[in-house]
ZABA-76096 format. One record per residue (C-alpha): residue number from 1; residue in one letter; x, y, z. Coordinates in nm, 4 decimals. Example, Ala and Ser with C-alpha at 12.3 -4.5 7.8 and 13.67 -1.06 7.14 Angstrom:
% residues 2
   i aa       c1       c2       c3
   1  A   1.2300  -0.4500   0.7800
   2  S   1.3670  -0.1060   0.7140
% end
This chain:
% residues 359
   i aa       c1       c2       c3
   1  M   9.3537   7.9829   8.7493
   2  D   9.3064   7.6177   8.7396
   3  N   8.9376   7.5732   8.6644
   4  I   8.9884   7.6180   8.2436
   5  A   8.8553   7.4458   7.9744
   6  L   9.0273   7.4098   7.6377
   7  V   8.8223   7.3677   7.3219
   8  A   8.9165   7.2969   6.9643
   9  I   8.7095   7.2110   6.6420
  10  T   9.0012   7.1612   6.3887
  11  K   9.2864   6.9128   6.3453
  12  H   9.5561   7.1830   6.4135
  13  G   9.3334   7.3221   6.7028
  14  V   9.3501   6.9605   6.8618
  15  D   9.7111   6.9600   6.8127
  16  L   9.7332   7.3151   7.0302
  17  V   9.5163   7.2148   7.3082
  18  R   9.6929   6.9013   7.3469
  19  T  10.0346   7.0598   7.3472
  20  L   9.8786   7.3789   7.5809
  21  R   9.7747   7.1171   7.8193
  22  N  10.0942   6.9834   7.9218
  23  S  10.1551   7.3291   8.0600
  24  M   9.7936   7.3152   8.2005
  25  P   9.7493   6.9814   8.3609
  26  K   9.4637   7.0539   8.5583
  27  A   9.2457   7.2157   8.2548
  28  D   8.9648   6.9938   8.0766
  29  M   9.0130   6.8924   7.7122
  30  F   8.7209   6.8915   7.4584
  31  Y   8.7416   6.8455   7.1037
  32  M   8.5146   6.6891   6.8079
  33  K   8.5179   6.3106   6.7847
  34  K   8.6293   6.3008   6.4275
  35  F   8.9638   6.3851   6.5457
  36  E   8.9869   6.0954   6.8163
  37  R   9.3466   5.9792   6.8524
  38  G   9.2875   5.6781   7.0735
  39  D   9.4069   5.7944   7.3974
  40  E   9.1085   6.0037   7.4988
  41  R   8.9973   5.8136   7.7867
  42  E   9.3074   5.7507   7.9377
  43  K   9.3713   6.1121   7.9402
  44  N   9.0582   6.2306   8.0400
  45  I   8.9613   6.4017   7.6886
  46  Q   8.5866   6.4509   7.6164
  47  L   8.4758   6.4423   7.2945
  48  F   8.1804   6.5771   7.1779
  49  E   8.0089   6.5780   6.7966
  50  G   7.7956   6.8872   6.6558
  51  S   7.8242   7.2377   6.7159
  52  I   8.0350   7.3602   7.0269
  53  R   7.7716   7.6144   7.0627
  54  L   7.5138   7.3617   7.2599
  55  L   7.7929   7.2855   7.5194
  56  L   7.8787   7.6508   7.6104
  57  P   7.6083   7.7347   7.8620
  58  D   7.7011   7.4758   8.0579
  59  M   8.0627   7.5845   8.0537
  60  F   7.9928   7.9509   8.1046
  61  K   7.8616   7.7828   8.4565
  62  R   8.1158   7.5489   8.5343
  63  Y   8.4525   7.6987   8.4036
  64  D   8.6383   8.0272   8.5475
  65  G   8.8095   8.0414   8.2181
  66  I   8.7244   7.8870   7.8715
  67  I   9.0319   7.8653   7.5783
  68  M   8.9172   7.8316   7.2280
  69  V   9.1164   7.7510   6.9252
  70  I   8.7917   7.8807   6.7059
  71  S   8.7716   8.2078   6.4922
  72  L   8.7078   8.5327   6.6863
  73  G   8.3958   8.6210   6.4996
  74  A   8.2501   8.2435   6.5445
  75  V   8.3189   8.2704   6.9106
  76  V   8.1822   8.6092   6.9675
  77  R   7.8545   8.5116   6.8023
  78  M   7.8549   8.2116   7.0000
  79  I   7.8565   8.3458   7.3287
  80  A   7.6554   8.6668   7.2777
  81  P   7.3237   8.4989   7.3788
  82  I   7.4896   8.3763   7.7110
  83  L   7.6626   8.6718   7.8297
  84  K   7.5319   8.8118   8.1847
  85  D   7.7729   9.0771   8.3316
  86  K   8.1351   9.0925   8.3752
  87  K   8.1339   8.9851   8.7323
  88  T   8.0148   8.6520   8.6613
  89  D   8.0775   8.5961   8.3020
  90  P   8.4085   8.3398   8.3094
  91  A   8.6980   8.4548   8.1020
  92  V   8.7261   8.3843   7.7188
  93  V   9.0410   8.3728   7.5436
  94  V   9.0771   8.2745   7.1670
  95  I   9.3815   8.1175   6.9936
  96  D   9.3792   8.1179   6.6406
  97  D   9.4297   7.8084   6.4387
  98  K   9.8066   7.8417   6.3648
  99  G   9.9013   7.9415   6.7546
 100  E  10.0298   8.2980   6.6563
 101  F   9.7826   8.4948   6.8322
 102  V   9.6104   8.4599   7.1861
 103  I   9.3504   8.7137   7.2459
 104  S   9.1618   8.8316   7.5238
 105  V   8.7703   8.8152   7.4448
 106  L   8.6030   8.8353   7.7511
 107  S   8.6059   8.9234   8.1000
 108  G   8.9710   9.0859   8.0834
 109  H   9.0117   9.2232   8.4393
 110  I   8.7725   9.0802   8.6811
 111  G   8.7490   8.7529   8.5151
 112  G   9.1086   8.7217   8.4479
 113  A   9.1396   8.6783   8.0963
 114  N   9.4067   8.9400   8.0378
 115  D   9.6285   8.7398   8.2690
 116  L   9.5330   8.4322   8.1138
 117  T   9.5954   8.5205   7.7575
 118  R   9.9475   8.6094   7.8618
 119  E   9.9926   8.3029   8.0587
 120  V   9.9016   8.1227   7.7484
 121  A  10.1178   8.2834   7.5052
 122  S  10.3963   8.2327   7.7129
 123  Y  10.3201   7.8533   7.6803
 124  I  10.2940   7.8262   7.3034
 125  G  10.5316   8.1100   7.2238
 126  A  10.2576   8.3365   7.0771
 127  T  10.1750   8.7357   7.0480
 128  P   9.9186   8.8240   7.3326
 129  V   9.6482   9.0531   7.2016
 130  I   9.5142   9.2537   7.5049
 131  T   9.2648   9.5638   7.4028
 132  T   9.1904   9.6885   7.7441
 133  A   9.2987  10.0477   7.7958
 134  S   9.4469  10.0157   8.1281
 135  D   9.6455   9.7261   8.0381
 136  V   9.7590   9.9109   7.7217
 137  Q   9.8280  10.2542   7.8764
 138  K  10.0215  10.0656   8.1825
 139  T   9.8073  10.2722   8.3970
 140  I   9.5674  10.1521   8.7009
 141  P   9.2843   9.9022   8.6368
 142  V   9.0011  10.0352   8.8438
 143  D   8.7842   9.7424   8.8375
 144  I   9.0485   9.5414   8.9771
 145  F   9.2526   9.7659   9.1547
 146  G   9.4206   9.5939   9.4576
 147  R   9.3022   9.2727   9.3730
 148  E   9.6262   9.0642   9.4437
 149  F   9.6327   9.1917   9.8085
 150  G   9.2568   9.1201   9.8727
 151  W   9.1099   9.4716   9.8227
 152  K   8.7279   9.4918   9.7537
 153  V   8.5145   9.7250   9.5655
 154  E   8.2496   9.8610   9.7831
 155  D   7.9973   9.9538   9.4820
 156  Y   8.0740   9.9510   9.1272
 157  A   7.8686  10.2044   9.0141
 158  N   8.0815  10.4415   8.9260
 159  V   8.3788  10.2201   8.7924
 160  T   8.3016  10.2898   8.4468
 161  P   8.3027  10.6830   8.4677
 162  V   8.6325  10.6214   8.7171
 163  S   8.7842  10.3868   8.4424
 164  A   8.7576  10.6705   8.1591
 165  A   8.9099  10.9474   8.3785
 166  V   9.2141  10.7449   8.4626
 167  V   9.2407  10.5897   8.0902
 168  N   9.1641  11.0046   7.9311
 169  E   9.4502  11.1301   8.1994
 170  E   9.2223  11.3421   8.3532
 171  P   9.3008  11.4437   8.6748
 172  V   9.2212  11.1493   8.9917
 173  L   9.2689  11.1829   9.3270
 174  I   9.4327  10.8656   9.5475
 175  L   9.3221  10.8720   9.9296
 176  Q   9.4967  10.5775  10.0645
 177  E   9.4488  10.5346  10.4553
 178  S   9.5404  10.1900  10.4948
 179  G   9.6453   9.8627  10.2600
 180  E   9.9395   9.8027  10.0818
 181  K  10.1232  10.0650   9.9143
 182  T  10.2875   9.8600   9.6391
 183  W  10.0008   9.8771   9.3955
 184  W  10.1687  10.0578   9.1326
 185  K  10.3261   9.7689   8.9133
 186  H  10.4529   9.9332   8.6146
 187  D  10.7981  10.0297   8.4681
 188  R  10.7306  10.4182   8.4672
 189  P  10.6349  10.6538   8.7351
 190  L  10.2892  10.7149   8.8572
 191  P  10.1128  10.9888   8.5912
 192  K  10.1714  11.3474   8.6995
 193  Q   9.7401  11.3456   8.7118
 194  M   9.7382  11.1093   8.9482
 195  K   9.7544  11.2795   9.3166
 196  V   9.8169  11.0255   9.6177
 197  V   9.6971  11.1731   9.9757
 198  Q   9.6775  11.0172  10.2782
 199  S   9.3838  11.2251  10.4672
 200  Y   9.0601  11.3629  10.3320
 201  E   9.2116  11.7137  10.4909
 202  E   9.4918  11.6514  10.2266
 203  A   9.2255  11.5997   9.9504
 204  L   9.0429  11.9155  10.0275
 205  D   9.3028  12.1117   9.8592
 206  I   9.3381  11.9293   9.5685
 207  E   9.1176  11.9482   9.2502
 208  Y   9.0206  11.5985   9.0451
 209  N   8.7628  11.4532   8.8074
 210  A   8.7400  11.1226   8.9833
 211  S   8.8647  10.9453   9.2892
 212  L   8.9643  10.6046   9.4151
 213  V   8.9317  10.5860   9.7877
 214  I   9.1153  10.3140   9.9868
 215  T   9.0504  10.3119  10.3502
 216  H   8.9156  10.0888  10.6226
 217  R   8.6962  10.3658  10.7588
 218  I   8.3201  10.4190  10.7189
 219  L   8.3081  10.7718  10.5520
 220  S   8.0937  11.0424  10.7227
 221  Q   7.8312  11.1764  10.4635
 222  E   8.0525  11.4840  10.3885
 223  E   8.3612  11.2432  10.2661
 224  E   8.0960  11.0212  10.0773
 225  D   7.9632  11.3638   9.9127
 226  K   8.2928  11.4922   9.8043
 227  L   8.4911  11.1753   9.7395
 228  L   8.2263  10.9338   9.6212
 229  A   8.0251  11.1552   9.3916
 230  N   8.2599  11.0230   9.1036
 231  G   8.4736  10.7496   9.3070
 232  V   8.5463  10.4076   9.3781
 233  L   8.5861  10.2660   9.7375
 234  Y   8.8011  10.0144   9.8069
 235  R   8.8546   9.7851  10.1616
 236  P   9.1836   9.6820  10.1837
 237  K   9.2220   9.3957  10.4528
 238  S   9.3780   9.6015  10.6874
 239  V   9.2095   9.5214  11.0064
 240  Y   9.2955   9.2933  11.2431
 241  L   9.0790   9.2244  11.5537
 242  G   9.2421   9.0548  11.8671
 243  I   8.9912   8.8673  12.0741
 244  G   8.9946   8.6949  12.4214
 245  C   8.6789   8.4823  12.5262
 246  N   8.5266   8.2733  12.8330
 247  R   8.5717   7.9152  12.7273
 248  G   8.2200   7.8115  12.5770
 249  T   8.1151   8.1833  12.4446
 250  S   7.8725   8.1298  12.1797
 251  V   7.9426   8.2703  11.8506
 252  D   7.6231   8.4719  11.8281
 253  E   7.7805   8.6758  12.1089
 254  I   8.1389   8.6942  11.9595
 255  K   7.9773   8.8350  11.6357
 256  Q   7.7274   9.0452  11.8104
 257  V   8.0611   9.1850  12.0139
 258  I   8.2651   9.2441  11.7025
 259  E   7.9571   9.4153  11.4933
 260  E   7.8964   9.6598  11.7568
 261  T   8.2354   9.7247  11.8067
 262  L   8.3578   9.7857  11.4443
 263  K   8.0379  10.0236  11.4307
 264  E   8.1394  10.2348  11.7059
 265  Q   8.4911  10.2473  11.5953
 266  E   8.3146  10.3132  11.2349
 267  I   8.5221  10.0213  11.0718
 268  S   8.3425   9.8353  10.7642
 269  I   8.3348   9.4668  10.8387
 270  Q   8.4808   9.4055  10.4634
 271  A   8.8059   9.5541  10.5962
 272  V   8.8840   9.2738  10.8479
 273  K   9.1296   9.0259  10.7521
 274  A   9.1603   8.7968  11.0929
 275  I   9.0813   8.7089  11.4385
 276  A   9.3812   8.6539  11.6442
 277  T   9.4129   8.5248  11.9899
 278  I   9.6431   8.3126  12.2356
 279  D   9.6971   7.9510  12.1576
 280  L   9.5073   7.8383  12.4583
 281  K   9.1906   7.9585  12.2473
 282  K   9.3210   7.7621  11.8982
 283  D   8.9912   7.5191  11.9570
 284  E   8.7361   7.7674  12.0800
 285  E   8.4565   7.6940  11.8670
 286  G   8.3085   8.0355  11.8850
 287  L   8.6115   8.1783  11.7572
 288  I   8.6508   7.9119  11.4587
 289  E   8.2842   7.9554  11.3562
 290  A   8.2957   8.3175  11.3534
 291  C   8.6162   8.3119  11.1629
 292  S   8.4148   8.0645  10.9123
 293  D   8.1051   8.2496  10.8785
 294  Y   8.2750   8.5676  10.8135
 295  G   8.5712   8.4131  10.5622
 296  W   8.8489   8.5558  10.8286
 297  D   9.1662   8.3945  10.8961
 298  F   9.2317   8.2714  11.2504
 299  I   9.5509   8.3321  11.4214
 300  Y   9.7009   8.2261  11.7402
 301  Y   9.9922   8.2865  11.9384
 302  T  10.1890   8.1695  12.2245
 303  P  10.2104   8.3792  12.5471
 304  E  10.6006   8.4186  12.4959
 305  Q  10.4565   8.5623  12.1740
 306  L  10.1966   8.7876  12.3254
 307  N  10.4441   8.9235  12.5939
 308  A  10.6706   9.0433  12.3467
 309  A  10.4337   9.2848  12.2128
 310  P  10.4360   9.6505  12.3821
 311  I  10.1342   9.6584  12.5519
 312  K  10.0110   9.9731  12.7836
 313  N   9.8089   9.7674  13.0797
 314  P   9.9607   9.4649  13.1384
 315  S   9.7468   9.2178  13.3838
 316  E   9.8793   9.0321  13.6436
 317  T   9.5495   8.8514  13.6668
 318  V   9.5567   8.7450  13.2691
 319  Y   9.9073   8.6321  13.3084
 320  K   9.7989   8.4226  13.6255
 321  F   9.5354   8.1951  13.3902
 322  T   9.6933   8.2352  13.0478
 323  G  10.0970   8.3062  13.1170
 324  A  10.0428   8.6063  12.8770
 325  Y   9.9970   8.9498  13.0482
 326  G   9.7442   9.0399  12.7700
 327  V   9.5461   8.8604  12.4787
 328  S   9.3190   9.0520  12.2967
 329  E   9.5633   9.3807  12.2550
 330  P   9.9052   9.2190  12.1906
 331  A   9.7187   8.9400  11.9734
 332  A   9.5928   9.2222  11.7342
 333  L   9.9557   9.4493  11.7576
 334  I  10.1241   9.1376  11.6397
 335  A   9.9043   9.0438  11.3856
 336  A   9.8742   9.3754  11.2120
 337  G  10.2498   9.4166  11.2376
 338  V  10.2115   9.7581  11.4577
 339  D  10.3139   9.9324  11.7845
 340  E   9.9752  10.1319  11.8324
 341  P   9.6225   9.9753  11.8527
 342  L   9.3265  10.1829  11.7029
 343  L   9.1316  10.0455  11.9847
 344  E   9.3101   9.9332  12.3193
 345  K   9.0791   9.7067  12.4732
 346  K   8.7124   9.6616  12.5204
 347  K   8.5220   9.4217  12.7466
 348  S   8.1572   9.3269  12.6813
 349  G   8.0171   9.0186  12.8365
 350  N   8.2381   8.7294  12.8150
 351  V   8.4075   8.8962  12.5354
 352  T   8.7199   9.1020  12.5318
 353  I   8.8241   9.2907  12.2037
 354  S   9.1058   9.4796  12.0591
 355  I   9.1618   9.6390  11.7232
 356  A   9.4809   9.7212  11.5270
 357  V   9.4936   9.8343  11.1745
 358  K   9.8009   9.7245  10.9236
 359  K   9.9408  10.0591  10.7810
% end
């Protein structure tokens, strides 16, 4: 996290934030004018008079994290009127005036305050104070599960009750059909009340109070009713689209084919990671624009790289024009790092699309 404000209102607090900025050079610093030392303009330090309370509403809009050397009670009173929700509020961290404790106050998980607390504590040799149950118990943080891999929560409605089930050590089902498997980060075994399965059929034999579902698939109504009554659905970025197209194909046509094909294959568009193609198409405006619109990566390979992929139906015609025996299918396979596509190839108008899922 780079977009951070450091704030102090006491003499010792100023010493602390000035020291801390050595480890966080991109952070903006604010302290009271009466502690001016003469080098503030040179170091781009912002001075203020009056109460910091007046600056906080603007800081909440501008910064991802706010670190304050102010008493915890004062900070709680000052920020209370401007809180919105945990998905938009910045991380707020408090340091005591002697620099002995760094306390995660607001947006510990989604906002990153817990991680910021640990980071700041390591810089100044302080004790991090974190009270989030899942962190203390070293278990799954439901609201940010898989975030380091780019997983997205599809609906936050059940995050609170599912989190309660996790920290209260109730039976929890974890159904994972795709996405990274290295999500357990703690130095202890997965708790015995958590059961991991790889298919809906396996889940039918298990009793549980809450569920975590990690999949690229669009669930059937039956699956939703069974799994998500008290469950949270995560979308891992595990789907790769191999695409070939005629030169000059419009972004609208490309996007239409993508969305129709994903719907036909019952795949969530939120699970798509990238479009992959041949390097001859690296400047294809429609593909570039589609990736930009969706926020996806754009990957391309040389004909030699594509020809190394195991495809079922190599094409002499495609080879004649591109030097590769296929474009969409091998591009998808290479990008996903698998040998079998979910969708080998579908041609629609000017677009050919293949789909591969990284396991």
